[in-house]
N, C-alpha and C positions, 0 to 999 in steps of 0.2 A: 170435593174436587175443585181444583183451581180453574178459574175461569178469568179471562181477561174483562175489564170493565169499562164500556164507553158511556160516560155520564153526558158528555157533550155532543148531541147527535149532530147539530150543523157543523162543528169543528170535523168530525169523522166525515160527513157527507162531502165537504170541501174536499179534505185530503183524499178520499178514495176516488172522487171524480177526476182528479188532476193526475191520478196515478195510471201509468201506461198499462199495466198488467190488469187482465180480466179479473174484476172483484165482484161478489155477490155476498150478501149476508142472508141466511135463511134461518127460518124457525126449527130448532132441533126438534121439535116435538111433531110438528105438522109437515114439515118441509116447504112450507111457504116462504117464498122469495120476498124478502122485506126490504131489501136495499140492494141497487147496483150501480156500476159507474158506467161512463160512455163506453169504455172499452168493451164492457158486456153486451150492451145494445148493439154495438158495431158487429160483435162476433155472432151472438145468436140471430141477429138480424130481425129482432123485434123492436117497436118502440118501447120506451120505458115503460109507459102505463101498461102495456100488453105484458111485458116480463115480470112486472111487479103483481100481475093477476095470476101467474103461474106458480106452480110448485116444482121441486127438483125433481119430481116423479116423471113431469112432462118432458124433461130434456135429457135425462140420464136413461142409457139404454137397458139397465139393469131391472130386474123385477122390483116391485115395491118393496117386498121382504128384504131383498139383498141391499137396496139402498138404505134401509132402515137400520141393516145390521152395520153398514159402513158407518154411518152417522154414531151409531152407540160405540163403536170402537174409537172414533174421532172425539167424542165427548169425553171418554173414560182415559184419553191421551195414550192410548196404547199404540197408536199409529196416527201420524199427521200428514204423510205423503201417500196419493193414492192414484192410480191410473183408471180412467174410465173412458167411454164412450159417450158423447153428448150428440143428441140431434138437433141440428139448427133449423130457422124457418123454412129453408128451401127443401128441408126433408133429409139432406146429406147428413151422413154421420161423421162426426170428427173425433180424433183421438186427443184426449187431454190428460195433463198432470195437475193434481189439485193438491194445493197445501192448505190444509184446513185446521182451524183452532177453535175452542170453544170461548165464546165472549157472553156477555151479557149485554143486550141492546134493548131498548124500550123496556126495560123491565123483564124480559123473556130472556130465556137459555137460547142462544143461538149459536150458529157456526158462521164464522169469517173465513170464508175461502178464496184463496188466490190461485187463478186458474191459467195455465199456459198451453196454447194450441201446440200439440207436439205431433199432428197428423202427418205432416211431412218427415218429421224425425222418426216417426214410427215406420213409414214405408221405407225409407233409407235404412233403418236399423233391420228391418226384415230382409231387405236385400243384404245387409251386411252379413246377417245370420247365414242366409243361403250362401253368399260369398264365401263366408268363413268356413262353412261346411265343406264347399267345393274347393276352397284351398287346401284344407285338410286332407281332401282325397288326392288333389294334385300332389302335395306334399309327400303322401305316403306312395302314391305312384311313382314319384320322383326316386324314392329310395328302393321301391321295388326293381326298378331297371338300372341301379348303379351298377351292378355286377353282372355277370354272365350266368345265367341260370339254365341249367341243362333239363331240369324237370319242368316241361312246359305245362304239364297239367297241373301242377303245384301252383306254378305262376298265374294260369289261368284263374285258378280257384280264388287266390289272393286278390286278383283284378276284380273278379265277381263280388267278393264281400266288400272290398273297399268301394266299388260304384255303388253298390246296393245302399252303401251308408250315405252316400250323397244324394240319394232320390227323396224327395219331401213325401211322397205316396208309395212308401216300399211294398205294401200290400196290393197295390193296383198296377205293379210292372211285372215284367216277365224278362228275365236275363238268361241267354244261353250262351254257354261257351262251349265250343267244339274244337278238340285236337283228334283229328283222325276219327275214330269210331266212338269217341268220347263223347256223350250227351247228358249234362247235367242241367236240370231245370230246378232253380231257387223257387220259384212260383208258379202257379198254374191257372192264370188267368188269361181268357181269351182276347186278343186285341191285335189291330192291324194298323194303328195310326202311325207308328214310326218304327223303322228298323235301321240299325247302323251295323255296318258289316266292313271288316278290312281282313286282309290275309297277309301272311309272312312269306315273302318270296324265298325260294330255296329250300323251305322247310315243309313237312306235312301240312296239310290243309288247317289251318288256324283261323278261327273266326270268332267274333264277338257279335252277338245280335241281341239288340234290346228292343223289346215292344213296349210302347207307351200307350195307355188307354185314351179314346176319343172322348170328347164331352158330348152333351145332349145334341149340340149344334152341330156336330161334326168336327169341330176343332179340337186341338190337343188341351188338355188342362195343365200340361207341363209346358214351361217356358223354354224360349230358346236356350237359355243358360244350361237346363239340363240336357238337352239334346245335344248341345255342344260339349258337354262333359262326357256324355256316352260316347260320342263319337271320337273325342280326344283320347278316351281310355282305350277304346279299340286300336286307335293309329298308334298310341305309343306301344300297344302289346305288338303291333307289326313294325314298328320303327323304334325300338327301345334303345338302338345304338345311336339314333340320331338324338342326342342328349341336347342339341343346341334348341331344338325345337320345343322341348320342355322347358328350357331356361327362358326362352322368349314368351311362352304362354305364362310362365309364373310372373314374368315381368309385366306382360300385359294385364293380367288379373289385378296385379298389385296396384297398377297405376288407377284401374277403375275402381277398386276400393277406396284409395286415396280421394277419387273424385267423388264419390258417394260420401265419404265422411267430411270432405270440405263443404258439400252441398248442405251436410246436416249441421255444420259449425261444430265438429267435434274434434276433440284433442287425440291424436293417434299415435300410441307409442308401443315400441317393442323393444324390450330388455332381454340380455342374456341371462345367464343363470349366477354372473357376478354383478349385475345389476349396470351393465353398461348399455349405452344406447345404440340399438342396432339399426332402428327406423323411428322416424318421425315425422309427421307431415307438416305441411306449412302453417296449418292453423296452430299446431302445437308451437311450432317456434315462433311464431307472430306472437302468441299469447306471453312465451318466456322472453320475447324480446332479443334473441338471439339468431344469427343467421343459421339456417338449417344446418349448413356443412360443419359448423363450428360445433355442433352438439354432437354428431355421430361419433362413435367409440369413447364419448366421455361419461363417466359413472354419474347415473341419475341422483344419486343420494347425495353426492357432492354439490352437484350444480344446482339442485332445484328442490330439494327438500331442506326446510327450516329446522334447525337443531331442536326446537321445540316438538317436532313432529316425527323425527327420525326413529324414535323406538317404536312408535304405533305403526310407521309405514312399513318398517323392517319387518314388524310381525306378519302383515298381511303379505308380504313378498315371501317370506319364510314358510307361510301357511301354502301358497301356490306352489312354489319350487321345490317344496319337499312332499308334495302330493296330498298333504292333507285335505285339500279341497281344491275343485278343478275350477272354481268360480265364485268370485266375491262381487255383489252386487250392490249399487248405490253407496258407495264408500267416499265419504266427504273427507278431504284433506286439504291442508294449505299447500301453496307451492312458491317458492321464492323467485320471482322473476328479476330481470336485470333492473339494477337501481336498487334492489332491496326490498321492494315492495311485495306485499302478499296477496294471493289472488286464491280463491276458494273453488276447488274442482270436485265435482261428484264423478265417480270412477266405476266402470264395470271392467273387471280384471279377469283374463282367463289364462289357464296354463295351456301351451300348445306342446302336444308330444308328438314324437316320431313314430315311424311303422312298428317299433319294438314297444311303444308304450311309455319310452322315456321323455320327460319333460326336457325340452330344449330352450323353449322361449316363454317369456310372459307377455301377454297382448293386453294392453290397457286402453280403452277408449272412455274419453271423460268429455265432461260439459262444464262450461265456466258458470258458475251460479254465484258469482260474487256479488252481483248487483240484486239477485233476488235475496241473498242472505243479509246485504246491508238494508235492503226495505223491510225484512222481518225485525231487524234490530231496531230501526226507526219507530216501528209500531210498537215494540215492547218499550221503548224509551218512552213514548207519548202515553202509554198505558200504565208504566210503573214508576215514572220519575216526575217530580214536581218541576215545572218550566221554569218557576221563578228562582228557586233556591238550589236547584239540581240533585236535592237530596231524595230518596225515594218517597213516594207518596202513600196514601191509605190503601190502595189497590194491591201495593207491593205486600203488605201485610196478609191479604187474602192468598197471595202467590205462596208465601214462606210459611203459612200458619202450620201445615202438616209436617214441614221439616225443621222448622225451627222449634216448635214446642214440643220437645221430645224429652226421654228421660235423661239422655246423657247431656243435655245441655242445663239441668236443673243444678242448683236453683237459679232463676233467672230473674236479674234486677231490672226495674223498670222506673225510669225517671220521665215525669211529665212537666213540660214548661209552657208558661203563658208569657209572650211578650208584653212587657211592660211600655205603655205610651204609644201603642201604633196608631190608635184612633186621633191622639193628639197629635201625632206626627203627621198623620195624612190631613189633619185639619189646617195644620200650621204651615205645613211645608209642600204640601201636595202629596198625591199617591205615588210618584216616582221616589220621593224620599221615603215613604212607608215602605215600597217595594225594597229600596237599599236596605232599610233598616231589618227587614225580614232575612235578606241575604246575608248580611253581616251576622245576624244572631244564628241563622241555620250553620255558617262557616265557624262561628266561634264554639258552638255547642258540638260540632263535628270534631273539631280541633281538641276537645276536652276528652274525646272517647278513643277507645283502642281500636285497633285495624279490623278486630273481629266483631266488635259491636255494630247495632243497626240503628242509624239514626233516621227519623220519619217526619216529613211534616205532615202533622194530623190533620190540619185544616185550619184556615184562618190565621189567627196569631198562636197556634198550639202546636208543639213538637213533643215527639217522644224518643226515647232511646231505650234499646233493649240490650242489656249486658248478659251474655250466656255465662253459666258457670260461675255466678257472681253472688256471694253471700252477703248477709247485713253490714258485716264489718267493712268490707271492700267496697260495697255500694255506698256507705257513709262517706268513705275517703273519696270516691268519685264524685258524690254530692258536693262536698266541701270545695273540691277542685272547680267544679262548675260555677258554685257561688263565687269564689274568689276571683275566677277569671273574668266574670261579668262585673263584678265590684271594683276590680282594679282597672278596668278599661277606661282609659281617659280618652282616647281618640275618637273624634266624632266623624261621622260618615262625610260630612262636607262642614263649611263654615256656620250653616244656619241650623243643622239637625241635633237630636239628641242623641247621647251615647247609648249602644244597646243595653238593655236589662231585661233580665229573666227571672220570673219567679218559677221555682221548682216544687214538686212534690214528688216522694219516692215510695216504692213498694216492692216487696220480694216474692215472686211466685215459687212456693215451696214444692209444691207437687201438682201433677198434671190434673188431679181432681179440682185443685183451687181455681184453675182456668185464667187464662188471661184476662177475660172481661173483668173479673172480680178484683184481681190484682191492680188492674189500670184504675179501676173505681177508687181504690184506696189511695193511689199516687194522685189521683185527680182531686180527691177529698182533701188531701194533705196540701195540696197547692193552691187551693182556694182558702184554706185556713191561714196559710203563710200570707197569702195575698191581702187578705182582711187585717190581719194583725199588722202588717207593714204597709198598709195604704196610706195612713194619715203621714208618716215620714216620708213615704216615696212622693205623696202629692206636693208635700212641702218641698223637697228637693226637686221636683220638676219646676215649681215656680221658680225657685232659685237658679235653676239652669235656664230658664228663659230669661230672667232678668240679665243673669250673667251674659248670656249672648248678646242682649242689648248693649251692656256696658262695654263688651268687648268691641262691639261695631262703631259705637260712637260715645265719647264721655257726656256729651251734651245730653243726650237721651237720659242718663242716668241723673244728671244734675236737675233736668226738666221735671222728671218724676218727684223728686224731692221736693222742690220749689212749689209744683203743683199740689202736693199733698199737704203742705203748710198753709198754702192759701184756701184750699178747700175745707180745711180745718177750722181756721178762723171764721170763713165765710158760715159755716155750719153752727159755730157758736152764736154768731150774730143773729141767724134764722132762728135760734132757740131748738135746734133739732135734738132729738133723743140720742142717746149713747149709741143705740142699735144702728140709727140713720147715720150718726157720724162715723161709727165704724165702717159701715158699707161705702161711705163717701169716700173714706181714706183708702179702702181697698180698690175703690173704682179709680182714684188717682193714681194708684200705684199700677194698676193693670190696663188702664184705658187705651194705651198706645201698644200692648203686647201683640198687638197684629202687625207691627212693624217689622217683626223677625222675618216675615214672609216677603218684604221688601227688598230688592238687591241693594247691596251698599252704595252701589254707582248711582243709584237715584237719591237714596236717603242723603249722602254726602255731596250731591252736586251743587256746584255754586252758580246762581244765576237762576233764571225762571224755567220751571219744568215745562216740557212741551205737553201736549195733549195724551198722548200713549203714556207718558210717564205719571201725569195725574191720574190717568185711569187705573194704573197700578197702585198708586198712593191710596186712592180711594177705596181701595178693595180691603183695607186693613181693619177697618170696623167690624165687617164680616168674619174674617179670620179671627180677629180677638174674641168674637161672640162664641164662634165653635171652639176655641180654646177654654174658655170660661166654661163653657157647657160640659165640656168633656174631661175637666180636670177634679173638680170636687163638688160638693153641695154648697161650700161657702164661696167658692168662685162662681157657681152658677147662679147665686143672688144678685150678682151685678152684670150678668150676661146681657139681658136687655138694655142696660145702661150703656154698655160698651158698645152695643151695636147702635146705640142713638147718639152718641157723644158728638157727632158732628151734623146732626140735624139742625134746622134752624125754625126760629119762630113763626117766620112767614112761609114755611113749607117748601122752601127751595134747597134744603140741604140734601144730604145722603146718609144711607144708601136708600130709605124708603121713603123719602119727602114728606115725614111727618110735620105737623105745624101746632102752634099754641101749647095748650096743656095737654096735647096728645103725646107730647115727648115727656118721658120720665123726668121727674122733678132733679133727681140727682144728674142726670145728664144735662139738663139745663144750666145747673149751678156750675158744672165741670166745664162746659163750654165757654163760660165767662173766664173762669180763673186760667183755663187752658190758654185761651186767646191772649189773655192780659201778659201771661209769663212769655209766650211765643213774641208778642210785640216789644217787649222790653228788654229781651235777650238777643244775643247775636244768632242767627241760623245761617246754615249754607247758602240760602237763597235771600236772605235780606240782613241788614244791619239793626242792632238795637235802637229803640226811639225812645226818648226821654219819658218820664212819668206823666206830665201833662199831656203831652201828644197821645199817649196810651189812653188816659183817661177820657180824652176827645174822643178817640176811635171807638171805645167801648159804648160811650153815650150816643156817637153817631148811629151805630149799628143796633141801637135799643129799638124793638118793634119790628125790626127786620131780621136781624140775626139771633138777638137774644130776647129773653123775656124781660119786658120793661120794668116789673116790679123788682126782679131780681138785679137787674142793672142799678136802679136807684139804691137798693140796699148795699150793693158791693161798692158803688162809688161813695157813698157816706162813710163805709168803715175805711175804705182807701184813704179818704181825705184825713180822716182822723189818726190813720196810721202812718200816712205819709210825711 
């Protein structure tokens, strides 16, 4: 069974609390209310703590067994839309519409329910139902009195049957029609609450009497509308030649019905058998964006039905107009409004018949649910899409599992990919650059796939792609296409970031027994094998890329690295260091300023003195370099501590950690001297080169404060010899 999964409870809580609709989340097994928003507490009239201590059985007017049955239906997705009656804190009962979907919340199987108070709409709908029944009665009576009928008894009998159909409590009323000595009783219940009587002048005694039962308190259980309908029927029988009265009553009834519909916010539409608009209310014309009068007489299908919906909507219309069904309920369809935008309308459609039973018109009453549909789509997007890359997320796999992994899609090719250098990018350039790397990688992988393929961000730096009806030969071609796309990518995300790189593994799911998890594990194993085999060359290319970025940004940086490396090697030989230590010192000289790739060019190339904020940025580069060295390889990791410490001072006033004396790694103390010497003796954006004697004086001056005194003495001695 598919379920929505909400892993981030805090994000969900913030989202639903700001949502205007009533939202509750309840435990599917116990009915306990686990979460609710402000709209829910306002509607039910309970404080949040009280509402969260209740269950759905406390507010739903159905029995516990009935509510549990409805929850089972929603969990199985047999139905998501329900109509219930809920009891609020005041004791009043409200009619509600509930849109409910299964989710996983706090590790439990739960129901996410969006609730709308439709109490007023239900009242108006009931009034509308009564009015529709009364309108049908009036409509049939109108046709009864169109001509001249000499058979008064037959006419009275038809009036009796018509009025009877308009009564909501047929088995509790008595209708008597009398023509001369004729006396027919349709029902035989005693009552004296109401009697309507009219006679036809100039003819034998004709009357219509209707008795309506009284309630326990002496009042009538029938409303004034039923009384009026009875009186009207009798009056029309007496004055059927006065057709103007009939027309006026119909107009009045129509106006009242439109007012009821407007109060309910309903779209009221009447079409003839050709689909032309006979009647539309102001609400409907407002939604469409046209003046009401400009719509009358125009074809509904031409003006309001989008081309992609015409076939389906025509099908509903034909079903009603040909009498295959008299009522179509909760039909959702798109309409095209002025300007070309689409709105989603939920319709109740009914066929209107004349006195002969022939269908004359189609009555449609609709509610604009565009905002509700949009809200559901937003929830689905939050649930099934990765917000960073826009690709599907892992939850989506659970949604499509039962419909994707089926026999007709076999064999299914699977590609699993791991992004190379994500940690390095995050460490060197920041997480925004890492996010950009993931977005670009996802876009490149998606661009390498077909329209029918499914690409998913599986988590962290991993992606998977699913290829239906793809055998091993085709998957091999796709794999090569993906590798080629990434290997040929020369464009960087910006001037400081690394190009996207993806290591992939593949597998084919041959049959359903093989299972997705097994095939994915094979693809994952292959991916890691390729990553291990290519690791050394990839790490080497990463270092080359980092140095290339430095060379692109400033040629002096590259020259500086070469000079410092040579000076460090000579210094190491003078100190009689081992080959291993010399190698580490050379690597340190090569990488010590790698953290500068995270420093903006405008600061690196600035002429003149850096201000306080610019120095603060510069002073971050040892930490960036440390993270890069730690995350690249075991070789570079061996000099990470020295990279971090290469701007520390002998007297403890350096950065970033304020180390002092021999607490500073030896290689970092050596590098600090040769690095500073090269900076002094060569032009920089912020200072001019100084002669060798001045440079040596500066190094000696800083002995014991910035530099190790012993190392300074050795360095000066070899510099004098080499000078």
